[in-house]
DOVEXBA-250325 format. One record per atom (N, C-alpha, C, CB): y negated, z, x; residue in three letters. Coordinates in steps of 0.001 Angstrom, whole numbers, padded with zeros to 6 digits, always signed. Glycine has a CB too. Example, Ala and Ser with C-alpha at 12.3 -4.5 7.8 and 13.67 -1.06 7.14 Angstrom:
BEGIN
+005690+007800+013190ALA;+004500+007800+012300ALA;+003300+007800+013200ALA;+004473+009046+011308ALA;+002250+007080+012850SER;+001060+007140+013670SER;-000030+007870+012900SER;+000598+005725+014084SER;
***
This chain:
BEGIN
+001193+000000+000839MET;+000000+000000+000000MET;-001245+000000+000876MET;-000004+001218-000950MET;-002269-000717+000485GLY;-003481-000739+001276GLY;-004633-001244+000438GLY;-003303-001602+002520GLY;-005819-001189+001031MET;-006997-001620+000310MET;-006977-003127+000138MET;-008268-001178+001034MET;-007176-003591-001088GLY;-007162-005019-001338GLY;-007607-005309-002751GLY;-005780-005598-001088GLY;-007370-006537-003190SER;-007743-006971-004529SER;-006550-006850-005470SER;-008268-008418-004505SER;-006826-006449-006690VAL;-005801-006341-007725VAL;-006382-006917-009008VAL;-005334-004851-007927VAL;-005596-007712-009715SER;-006065-008302-010957SER;-005011-008131-012037SER;-006407-009789-010762SER;-005438-007649-013197THR;-004571-007524-014359THR;-005213-008281-015523THR;-004327-006021-014726THR;-004570-008233-016665ARG;-005109-008920-017840ARG;-006480-008386-018208ARG;-004159-008776-019027ARG;-006712-007107-017988SER;-007946-006495-018475SER;-008934-006099-017383SER;-007612-005297-019274SER;-008523-006170-016101MET;-009386-005616-015059MET;-009082-006244-013707MET;-009224-004098-014979MET;-010131-006445-012905THR;-009995-006901-011528THR;-010720-005925-010613THR;-010552-008342-011355THR;-010058-005540-009528VAL;-010665-004673-008519VAL;-010645-005432-007198VAL;-009907-003290-008402VAL;-011798-005509-006535ARG;-011845-006210-005247ARG;-012755-005456-004283ARG;-012339-007672-005429ARG;-012465-005548-002983PRO;-013301-004858-002000PRO;-014687-005492-001920PRO;-012632-004880-000619PRO;-015673-004652-001636LEU;-017013-005136-001336LEU;-017149-005333+000173LEU;-018092-004148-001865LEU;-018348-005654+000619GLY;-018557-005929+002029GLY;-018542-004715+002923GLY;-019824-006620+002202GLY;-018590-003528+002336ILE;-018522-002273+003082ILE;-017143-001669+002874ILE;-019644-001279+002635ILE;-016410-001439+003945ASP;-015067-000865+003860ASP;-015103+000460+003107ASP;-014472-000664+005268ASP;-014268+000573+002075GLY;-014225+001790+001275GLY;-014935+001668-000059GLY;-014819+002911+002043GLY;-015610+000536-000293ALA;-016298+000309-001567ALA;-015606-000819-002320ALA;-017801-000027-001340ALA;-015428-000642-003623HIS;-014756-001641-004458HIS;-015569-001919-005718HIS;-013336-001168-004833HIS;-015552-003169-006125LEU;-016115-003569-007403LEU;-015000-003617-008432LEU;-016833-004937-007297LEU;-015236-003020-009589VAL;-014286-003035-010695VAL;-014903-003861-011820VAL;-013934-001576-011178VAL;-014273-004966-012158ALA;-014782-005860-013200ALA;-013799-005886-014356ALA;-015015-007294-012646ALA;-014264-005460-015525SER;-013400-005390-016702SER;-013617-006599-017602SER;-013658-004094-017484SER;-012541-007056-018211ARG;-012631-008151-019169ARG;-013002-007593-020536ARG;-011298-008939-019240ARG;-013981-008221-021162SER;-014419-007780-022480SER;-013661-008529-023568SER;-015933-007985-022644SER;-013212-007793-024576PHE;-012534-008367-025735PHE;-013447-008174-026939PHE;-011122-007705-025971PHE;-013917-009271-027528GLY;-014869-009170-028622GLY;-014371-009800-029908GLY;-016156-009803-028227GLY;-014879-009289-031020ASP;-014644-009888-032329ASP;-015861-009589-033190ASP;-013323-009343-032991ASP;-015723-009765-034496GLU;-016875-009580-035381GLU;-017393-008141-035398GLU;-016508-009997-036785GLU;-016579-007199-034944ARG;-017007-005793-034919ARG;-017868-005466-033712ARG;-015802-004883-034933ARG;-017672-006230-032629GLY;-018366-005926-031383GLY;-017461-006210-030198GLY;-018833-004464-031362GLY;-017577-005398-029155ASP;-016825-005621-027922ASP;-016063-004366-027504ASP;-017765-006062-026797ASP;-014996-004608-026725PHE;-014198-003516-026171PHE;-013789-003901-024766PHE;-012948-003209-027056PHE;-013889-002944-023821PHE;-013328-003168-022487PHE;-012937-001830-021874PHE;-014340-003916-021572PHE;-011951-001891-020982GLU;-011504-000702-020267GLU;-012436-000455-019082GLU;-010029-000857-019792GLU;-012955+000754-018974VAL;-013865+001088-017881VAL;-013095+001516-016642VAL;-014831+002194-018307VAL;-012033+002297-016847TYR;-011314+002870-015705TYR;-009830+002930-016003TYR;-011848+004275-015365TYR;-009016+002521-015014ARG;-007567+002685-015089ARG;-007081+003187-013745ARG;-006857+001351-015480ARG;-006466+004363-013777GLU;-006003+004973-012533GLU;-004962+004116-011835GLU;-005435+006348-012806GLU;-004048+003505-012608ASP;-002976+002737-011977ASP;-003506+001517-011228ASP;-001968+002297-013023ASP;-004496+000842-011806VAL;-005047-000353-011165VAL;-005827+000024-009910VAL;-005954-001123-012144VAL;-006651+001068-010001LEU;-007430+001486-008837LEU;-006520+002018-007739LEU;-008458+002551-009233LEU;-005449+002705-008111THR;-004488+003202-007120THR;-003853+002052-006349THR;-003399+004041-007800THR;-003485+001000-007048GLU;-002880-000150-006372GLU;-003865-000799-005404GLU;-002397-001182-007400GLU;-005139-000856-005784ALA;-006143-001480-004921ALA;-006467-000621-003705ALA;-007411-001750-005708ALA;-006529+000696-003894LEU;-006931+001598-002811LEU;-005786+001949-001873LEU;-007507+002861-003387LEU;-004572+001990-002418GLY;-003440+002459-001629GLY;-003221+003947-001752GLY;-003634+002104-000193GLY;-004027+004614-002539TYR;-003854+006046-002813TYR;-004377+006329-004212TYR;-004595+006930-001746TYR;-003931+007464-004764ARG;-004312+007813-006126ARG;-005646+008561-006112ARG;-003211+008669-006803ARG;-006681+008008-006727PRO;-007962+008713-006773PRO;-007898+009888-007734PRO;-009088+007760-007183PRO;-008756+010848-007507LYS;-008859+011975-008433LYS;-010328+012190-008752LYS;-008216+013273-007834LYS;-010595+012614-009973PHE;-011966+012887-010389PHE;-011995+014224-011116PHE;-012520+011745-011296PHE;-012860+015123-010650LEU;-012927+016483-011177LEU;-014194+016760-011971LEU;-012825+017465-010053LEU;-015176+015871-011892GLN;-016441+016126-012573GLN;-017047+014800-013008GLN;-017423+016906-011657GLN;-017717+014810-014160ALA;-018426+013624-014651ALA;-019881+013988-014903ALA;-017764+013067-015950ALA;-020796+013185-014352ASN;-022230+013399-014529ASN;-022850+012182-015195ASN;-022917+013687-013175ASN;-023951+012396-015907VAL;-024709+011315-016522VAL;-026181+011514-016192VAL;-024482+011267-018066VAL;-026854+010439-015777SER;-028295+010493-015534SER;-028979+009409-016355SER;-028617+010323-014020SER;-030201+009671-016790THR;-031040+008651-017410THR;-032274+008473-016538THR;-031431+009039-018879THR;-032748+007245-016431SER;-033851+006947-015518SER;-034825+005966-016149SER;-033319+006385-014198SER;-036109+006173-015855CYS;-037133+005217-016237CYS;-037066+003997-015321CYS;-038534+005864-016184CYS;-037732+002949-015700ARG;-037827+001770-014843ARG;-038515+002141-013527ARG;-038599+000630-015560ARG;-038040+001573-012440ASN;-038567+001783-011081ASN;-038128+003095-010451ASN;-040065+001734-011105ASN;-037276+003864-011123VAL;-036738+005078-010500VAL;-035717+004680-009439VAL;-036090+006020-011567VAL;-035827+005311-008266VAL;-034868+005113-007184VAL;-034148+006432-006947VAL;-035572+004609-005877VAL;-032836+006422-007003ARG;-032031+007622-006733ARG;-031142+007342-005518ARG;-031162+008025-007989ARG;-031184+008242-004549GLY;-030406+008062-003326GLY;-031335+007920-002135GLY;-029484+006835-003438GLY;-030727+007658-000999VAL;-029316+007392-000719VAL;-028585+008731-000632VAL;-029142+006564+000608VAL;-027561+008931-001455HIS;-026852+010199-001527HIS;-025417+010060-001041HIS;-026873+010733-002948HIS;-024957+011093-000366GLY;-023572+011191+000070GLY;-023205+012657+000158GLY;-023351+010477+001432GLY;-022184+012962+000932ALA;-021756+014349+001094ALA;-021113+014518+002457ALA;-020775+014767-000030ALA;-021152+015755+002955MET;-020468+016058+004205MET;-018998+015653+004089MET;-020600+017565+004556MET;-018515+014974+005114THR;-017136+014468+005088THR;-016417+014825+006379THR;-017117+012940+004875THR;-015269+015540+006318PRO;-014682+016097+005099PRO;-015492+017281+004559PRO;-013245+016533+005367PRO;-015315+017638+003279PRO;-014341+017083+002327PRO;-014776+015761+001699PRO;-014082+018082+001234PRO;-016081+015509+001647GLY;-016551+014247+001090GLY;-016594+014243-000428GLY;-015679+013132+001565GLY;-017174+013178-000974LEU;-017322+013070-002425LEU;-017287+011591-002811LEU;-018651+013746-002910LEU;-016171+011148-003367ALA;-016068+009775-003863ALA;-016704+009692-005246ALA;-014582+009306-003910ALA;-017178+008485-005594LYS;-017833+008284-006880LYS;-017302+007023-007550LYS;-019359+008198-006706LYS;-017231+007079-008873PHE;-016928+005914-009690PHE;-018117+005752-010624PHE;-015556+006070-010485PHE;-018900+004707-010423VAL;-020219+004576-011049VAL;-020202+003470-012094VAL;-021302+004290-009987VAL;-020649+003796-013309THR;-020757+002810-014382THR;-022124+002928-015046THR;-019624+002999-015425THR;-022581+001835-015630CYS;-023839+001821-016369CYS;-023526+001828-017862CYS;-024707+000578-015985CYS;-023997+002855-018544LEU;-023732+002996-019977LEU;-024823+002366-020836LEU;-023590+004460-020334LEU;-026037+002267-020264ARG;-027165+001685-021012ARG;-028197+001175-020011ARG;-027809+002738-021994ARG;-028813+000051-020321GLY;-029824-000493-019425GLY;-029212-001311-018306GLY;-030657+000620-018844GLY;-029893-001334-017151SER;-029401-002103-016008SER;-029975-001542-014718SER;-029764-003596-016152SER;-029300-001828-013612LEU;-029708-001272-012326LEU;-029185-002124-011183LEU;-029212+000169-012179LEU;-029842-001998-010030LEU;-029312-002496-008770LEU;-028607-001336-008096LEU;-030439-003098-007855LEU;-027335-001504-007827ASP;-026534-000438-007237ASP;-026236-000782-005778ASP;-025215-000225-008037ASP;-026428+000193-004891PHE;-026257-000030-003457PHE;-025209+000915-002882PHE;-027591+000151-002724PHE;-024338+000371-002065VAL;-023439+001163-001231VAL;-023922+001003+000200VAL;-021929+000714-001393VAL;-024204+002128+000868VAL;-024761+002106+002220VAL;-023767+002760+003174VAL;-026143+002833+002272VAL;-023478+002098+004277ASP;-022558+002662+005267ASP;-023333+003602+006184ASP;-021859+001535+006093ASP;-023136+004899+005978VAL;-023810+005923+006788VAL;-022829+006598+007740VAL;-024473+006977+005882VAL;-021665+005995+007958ARG;-020621+006591+008796ARG;-020821+006170+010254ARG;-019208+006172+008297ARG;-021111+007133+011105THR;-021302+006810+012513THR;-020000+006283+013110THR;-021795+008046+013294THR;-020101+005248+013910GLY;-018920+004630+014499GLY;-018338+003502+013679GLY;-017881+005652+014710GLY;-018835+003298+012467SER;-018334+002220+011623SER;-018872+000881+012118SER;-018728+002453+010145SER;-018063-000182+012050PRO;-018560-001502+012453PRO;-019678-002028+011562PRO;-017428-002489+012454PRO;-019846-001452+010368THR;-020934-001870+009477THR;-021953-000752+009276THR;-020372-002311+008121THR;-022049+000154+010248PHE;-022995+001276+010145PHE;-024412+000748+009898PHE;-022960+002148+011438PHE;-025080+001345+008904GLY;-026441+000962+008571GLY;-026553-000243+007662GLY;-027185+000698+009804GLY;-025432-000887+007349GLN;-025445-002039+006456GLN;-025196-001596+005013GLN;-024388-003072+006892GLN;-025415-002496+004079TRP;-025281-002156+002659TRP;-024717-003352+001894TRP;-026651-001724+002061TRP;-024244-003064+000690ASP;-023862-004099-000265ASP;-024523-003752-001592ASP;-022295-004211-000410ASP;-024804-004753-002398MET;-025550-004556-003640MET;-024823-005212-004800MET;-026975-005121-003516MET;-024836-004538-005946ILE;-024218-005042-007162ILE;-025167-004762-008319ILE;-022816-004391-007405ILE;-025267-005689-009251VAL;-026012-005451-010484VAL;-025051-004857-011507VAL;-026670-006771-011023VAL;-025401-003693-012028LEU;-024617-003064-013089LEU;-025452-003029-014361LEU;-024163-001630-012683LEU;-024824-003303-015489ASN;-025501-003148-016773ASN;-024485-002772-017834ASN;-026249-004442-017170ASN;-024991-002431-019002SER;-024113-001937-020067SER;-023311-003054-020720SER;-024929-001215-021121SER;-023616-004298-020407ARG;-022943-005426-021056ARG;-021903-006087-020156ARG;-023965-006456-021485ARG;-021951-005808-018849GLY;-021121-006557-017922GLY;-019727-006025-017705GLY;-021786-006621-016648GLY;-019453-004780-018077GLY;-018122-004220-017866GLY;-017767-004061-016409GLY;-017102-005073-018526GLY;-018767-003766-015564THR;-018517-003598-014135THR;-018788-002164-013707THR;-019382-004565-013320THR;-018103-001758-012643ALA;-018267-000426-012071ALA;-018079-000538-010564ALA;-017254+000598-012696ALA;-018437+000521-009852VAL;-018306+000545-008397VAL;-017590+001822-007990VAL;-019695+000443-007704VAL;-016582+001681-007129TYR;-015929+002835-006516TYR;-016492+002995-005113TYR;-014368+002670-006486TYR;-016998+004197-004826VAL;-017621+004516-003540VAL;-016788+005603-002876VAL;-019117+004977-003717VAL;-016128+005271-001789GLU;-015230+006212-001132GLU;-016003+007313-000409GLU;-014327+005478-000150GLU;-015312+008415-000127GLU;-015898+009514+000627GLU;-016483+009008+001943GLU;-014849+010606+000891GLU;-017648+009522+002298GLY;-018298+009159+003548GLY;-019370+008103+003404GLY;-017289+008687+004508GLY;-019365+007358+002305LEU;-020366+006321+002087LEU;-021579+006875+001354LEU;-019766+005160+001303LEU;-022720+006216+001539GLY;-023920+006573+000805GLY;-024073+005696-000427GLY;-025149+006455+001698GLY;-024730+006232-001447HIS;-024913+005508-002703HIS;-026355+005663-003170HIS;-023926+006019-003788HIS;-026911+004578-003689ALA;-028268+004602-004238ALA;-028359+003565-005348ALA;-029336+004329-003129ALA;-029348+003732-006227PHE;-029616+002673-007197PHE;-031080+002701-007602PHE;-028711+002820-008437PHE;-031543+001567-008108VAL;-032881+001456-008675VAL;-032738+000993-010119VAL;-033778+000470-007847VAL;-033404+001708-011020SER;-033328+001395-012444SER;-034237+000210-012768SER;-033718+002627-013296SER;-033689-000775-013453LEU;-034443-001976-013805LEU;-035058-001906-015193LEU;-033552-003180-013717LEU;-034656-000913-015986GLU;-035160-000779-017350GLU;-035406+000692-017654GLU;-034168-001391-018373GLU;-036300+000947-018597ASP;-036461+002310-019089ASP;-035182+002762-019791ASP;-037673+002407-020047ASP;-034927+004051-019718ASP;-033786+004671-020394ASP;-032446+004125-019901ASP;-033900+004462-021892ASP;-032393+003733-018625THR;-031113+003319-018043THR;-030226+004541-017846THR;-031329+002577-016693THR;-029001+004457-018325CYS;-028077+005593-018309CYS;-026879+005261-017420CYS;-027607+005950-019753CYS;-026614+006140-016457VAL;-025550+005930-015477VAL;-024573+007093-015533VAL;-026130+005774-014049VAL;-023279+006782-015507GLN;-022242+007813-015442GLN;-021563+007771-014082GLN;-021201+007625-016574GLN;-021367+008963-013498TYR;-020659+009094-012230TYR;-019431+009968-012447TYR;-021584+009692-011125TYR;-018275+009483-012055LEU;-017105+010335-011918LEU;-017044+010781-010467LEU;-015787+009593-012351LEU;-016860+012073-010219LEU;-016870+012627-008868LEU;-015491+013144-008496LEU;-017909+013749-008750LEU;-015101+012924-007242SER;-013772+013331-006781SER;-013672+014824-006531SER;-013413+012589-005521SER;-014791+015518-006519ASP;-014799+016965-006313ASP;-015988+017530-007063ASP;-014861+017335-004791ASP;-016055+018846-007159LEU;-017192+019476-007812LEU;-018439+019298-006960LEU;-016918+020968-008069LEU;-019569+019121-007624TYR;-020838+018945-006922TYR;-021267+020266-006293TYR;-021933+018421-007885TYR;-021502+020228-004982ARG;-021941+021416-004248ARG;-023223+021068-003501ARG;-020832+021922-003257ARG;-024367+021590-003940PRO;-025650+021215-003334PRO;-025697+021406-001826PRO;-026750+022011-003958PRO;-025015+022428-001310ALA;-025065+022701+000129ALA;-024392+021603+000946ALA;-024407+024037+000430ALA;-023545+020787+000317GLU;-022818+019739+001040GLU;-023423+018349+000839GLU;-021369+019726+000600GLU;-024550+018278+000123VAL;-025155+016985-000184VAL;-025840+016405+001050VAL;-026162+017121-001338VAL;-025657+015124+001272LEU;-026347+014370+002312LEU;-027322+013418+001629LEU;-025336+013592+003226LEU;-028580+013440+002053THR;-029588+012536+001506THR;-030277+011795+002641THR;-030622+013309+000655THR;-030358+010485+002510VAL;-031041+009632+003480VAL;-032168+008902+002755VAL;-030047+008617+004153VAL;-033289+008731+003433GLN;-034475+008101+002855GLN;-034164+006689+002338GLN;-035602+008043+003895GLN;-034322+006462+001019PRO;-033976+005148+000464PRO;-034944+004038+000867PRO;-033923+005233-001036PRO;-036141+004408+001322LEU;-037128+003415+001748LEU;-037109+003203+003254LEU;-038516+003837+001309LEU;-036091+003704+003924ASP;-035958+003551+005373ASP;-035990+002057+005726ASP;-034634+004218+005886ASP;-036985+001607+006490PRO;-037068+000170+006801PRO;-035913-000334+007651PRO;-038360-000121+007510PRO;-035259+000550+008404GLU;-034123+000104+009214GLU;-032907-000209+008344GLU;-033761+001170+010253GLU;-032786+000469+007203ILE;-031731+000108+006241ILE;-032165-001134+005467ILE;-031431+001293+005257ILE;-033394-001116+004982GLY;-033972-002298+004345GLY;-033371-002660+003007GLY;-033838-003449+005241GLY;-033214-001680+002128LEU;-032694-001988+000791LEU;-033702-002854+000030LEU;-032391-000679+000000LEU;-033281-003986-000533PRO;-034189-004870-001279PRO;-034392-004364-002706PRO;-033639-006311-001303PRO;-035256-003387-002871LEU;-035413-002748-004168LEU;-036096-003660-005186LEU;-036202-001468-004016LEU;-036925-004605-004730ASN;-037539-005610-005614ASN;-038262-004977-006797ASN;-036478-006574-006126ASN;-039043-003948-006523LEU;-039725-003232-007590LEU;-041041-003910-007956LEU;-039975-001785-007179LEU;-041357-003998-009258PRO;-042647-004560-009666PRO;-043798-003574-009495PRO;-042579-005011-011107PRO;-043485-002305-009258GLY;-044505-001279-009080GLY;-044063-000282-008030GLY;-044799-000565-010402GLY;-044747+000851-007981GLU;-044405+001886-007017GLU;-043072+002538-007382GLU;-045518+002944-006947GLU;-042217+002795-006394PRO;-040949+003471-006688PRO;-041179+004911-007115PRO;-040027+003431-005468PRO;-040340+005383-008010ILE;-040402+006772-008479ILE;-039222+007510-007864ILE;-040376+006862-010060ILE;-039521+008472-006990LEU;-038489+009211-006268LEU;-038617+010700-006548LEU;-038580+008940-004755LEU;-037514+011416-006429SER;-037568+012875-006469SER;-038207+013372-005180SER;-036147+013491-006660SER;-038684+014604-005181GLU;-039270+015179-003973GLU;-038244+015224-002852GLU;-039815+016586-004251GLU;-036996+015531-003186ARG;-035951+015618-002162ARG;-035696+014262-001525ARG;-034654+016164-002764ARG;-035587+013217-002350ASP;-035322+011890-001800ASP;-036500+011387-000976ASP;-035009+010904-002921ASP;-037726+011654-001447ALA;-038908+011189-000726ALA;-039042+011863+000634ALA;-040159+011442-001552ALA;-038579+013117+000730ALA;-038700+013871+001981ALA;-037469+013748+002870ALA;-038955+015327+001679ALA;-036491+012960+002464ALA;-035230+012864+003212ALA;-035442+012181+004560ALA;-034178+012095+002394ALA;-034616+012515+005546PRO;-034714+011861+006853PRO;-034264+010410+006784PRO;-033880+012614+007888PRO;-034734+009609+007720THR;-034220+008250+007852THR;-032788+008310+008366THR;-035114+007403+008800THR;-032122+007174+008364LEU;-030749+007135+008867LEU;-030704+007538+010335LEU;-030145+005733+008683LEU;-031656+007065+011117ARG;-031697+007420+012531ARG;-031916+008927+012707ARG;-032807+006630+013249ARG;-032846+009488+011934GLU;-033126+010922+012036GLU;-031922+011748+011601GLU;-034348+011291+011187GLU;-031253+011320+010522ALA;-030068+012047+010062ALA;-028978+012022+011124ALA;-029541+011447+008747ALA;-028848+010906+011826GLY;-027871+010830+012909GLY;-028215+011756+014052GLY;-027765+009419+013419GLY;-029487+011817+014411GLU;-029917+012698+015495GLU;-029720+014164+015137GLU;-031377+012439+015835GLU;-029786+014479+013843LEU;-029579+015852+013380LEU;-028097+016184+013204LEU;-030314+016073+012067LEU;-027223+015220+013409GLY;-025788+015451+013257GLY;-025338+015598+011820GLY;-025397+016665+014009GLY;-026056+014963+010884LEU;-025755+015123+009464LEU;-024793+014071+008921LEU;-027025+015082+008677LEU;-024573+013000+009661LEU;-023837+011865+009107LEU;-022331+012004+009289LEU;-024310+010580+009750LEU;-021553+011468+008342PRO;-020088+011467+008480PRO;-019653+010581+009643PRO;-019420+010988+007172PRO;-018487+010871+010185ARG;-017908+010052+011247ARG;-016871+009108+010651ARG;-017270+010940+012348ARG;-016914+007876+011099TYR;-016007+006856+010573TYR;-014548+007219+010812TYR;-016311+005506+011204TYR;-014239+007736+012001ASP;-012841+008061+012298ASP;-012325+009173+011399ASP;-012688+008467+013762ASP;-013175+010144+011077GLU;-012751+011216+010177GLU;-012550+010690+008755GLU;-013782+012357+010179GLU;-013377+009738+008342CYS;-013211+009137+007018CYS;-011910+008343+006933CYS;-014404+008229+006690CYS;-011583+007618+008002LEU;-010321+006877+008025LEU;-009125+007822+008012LEU;-010258+005971+009257LEU;-009241+008950+008722ALA;-008157+009933+008731ALA;-007962+010534+007343ALA;-008444+011044+009754ALA;-009058+010779+006642LEU;-008978+011305+005279LEU;-008288+010300+004363LEU;-010384+011643+004741LEU;-008636+009025+004511ARG;-007998+007983+003703ARG;-006505+007894+004014ARG;-008674+006620+003951ARG;-006160+007925+005299ALA;-004750+007824+005689ALA;-003935+008978+005119ALA;-004617+007796+007215ALA;-004527+010170+005096ALA;-003831+011323+004526ALA;-003602+011127+003031ALA;-004630+012615+004777ALA;-004568+010537+002341ARG;-004418+010267+000911ARG;-003306+009249+000675ARG;-005746+009759+000312ARG;-003261+008235+001527VAL;-002219+007213+001388VAL;-000837+007831+001567VAL;-002431+006078+002410VAL;-000694+008692+002575ARG;+000614+009337+002811ARG;+001033+010178+001620ARG;+000568+010214+004073ARG;+000086+010888+001026LEU;+000407+011724-000130LEU;+000807+010885-001342LEU;-000782+012610-000483LEU;+000307+009656-001407SER;+000600+008798-002555SER;+001888+008012-002405SER;-000531+007848-002777SER;+002424+007965-001183GLU;+003651+007212-000959GLU;+004844+007939-001562GLU;+003872+006979+000539GLU;+005784+007206-002153PRO;+006974+007860-002719PRO;+007790+008516-001621PRO;+007843+006846-003492PRO;+008408+009632-001956ALA;+009222+010348-000973ALA;+010412+009495-000554ALA;+009705+011700-001543ALA;+010726+009543+000730ALA;+011860+008771+001247ALA;+013162+009333+000703ALA;+011874+008780+002794ALA;+014087+008453+000435ALA;+015384+008900-000087ALA;+016138+009658+000995ALA;+016224+007696-000591ALA;+016788+010734+000620SER;+017531+011538+001596SER;+018927+010965+001785SER;+017614+013018+001146SER;
***
C-alpha cells in the first residue's frame, strides 16, 4: 500500500504537488430534488494513503470575503492532519510545505473549493494549511486527526513574500492578530518551530505498518 490515486464510482482521490496532500473529488448525483455526493469515505482514502486515517474532532468556520486564515500547522510529532471541505461559499485553499528537509520545502499547491464542486483536501501531519475566502459567509469544515491543542499550533505568516501565496484579493486581506503577527517561514525555521521532513516520513511509515494486515503464523 502506498500513496497514489484511487478512483471509484463515487469518488476519486489523487496526490497534489506537495507530498502528503491529496485532492478528493466526489461525483455528484442529481435529480429533480437536488444533488447528492459523498464527502468522505474512509476505505477510499485508506487505499490512497496506504494507512487508515483517523479523525477525532470536527470544526466549522465562517468567513467574510477577503478573510485569510493560516498558514496553520502543528508540532510534528504528534502533528495534526486535516480533511477540509467547503460547505457554503467558495475559497482558495493552499497546502504549504513547511517541513525542513523536504524537496518541496517552501512550495505550495492551490485548489479552489466551493459548496457545489464536491471537492475536499486531505492535509497530512507536518504540512501547513491556509485559505482565502472568496465570498461572504463562506463556511469551511475541518476534520482533525487529533484534538486541537493551542500550545502545539504552528503559525506562519500567510503574506510571507518568500512563500508567495497568490491570494488575488480585490481589497485588503483580513487576518487575525495571531496570523498577522506570525513569523515568516525563514524566521520560524530559525526559531526551530518547523516540522522535520524525516520525522514526518517516519510517522507515515509507522501508520502504514499499523494498517498492514498481520502476517499469517
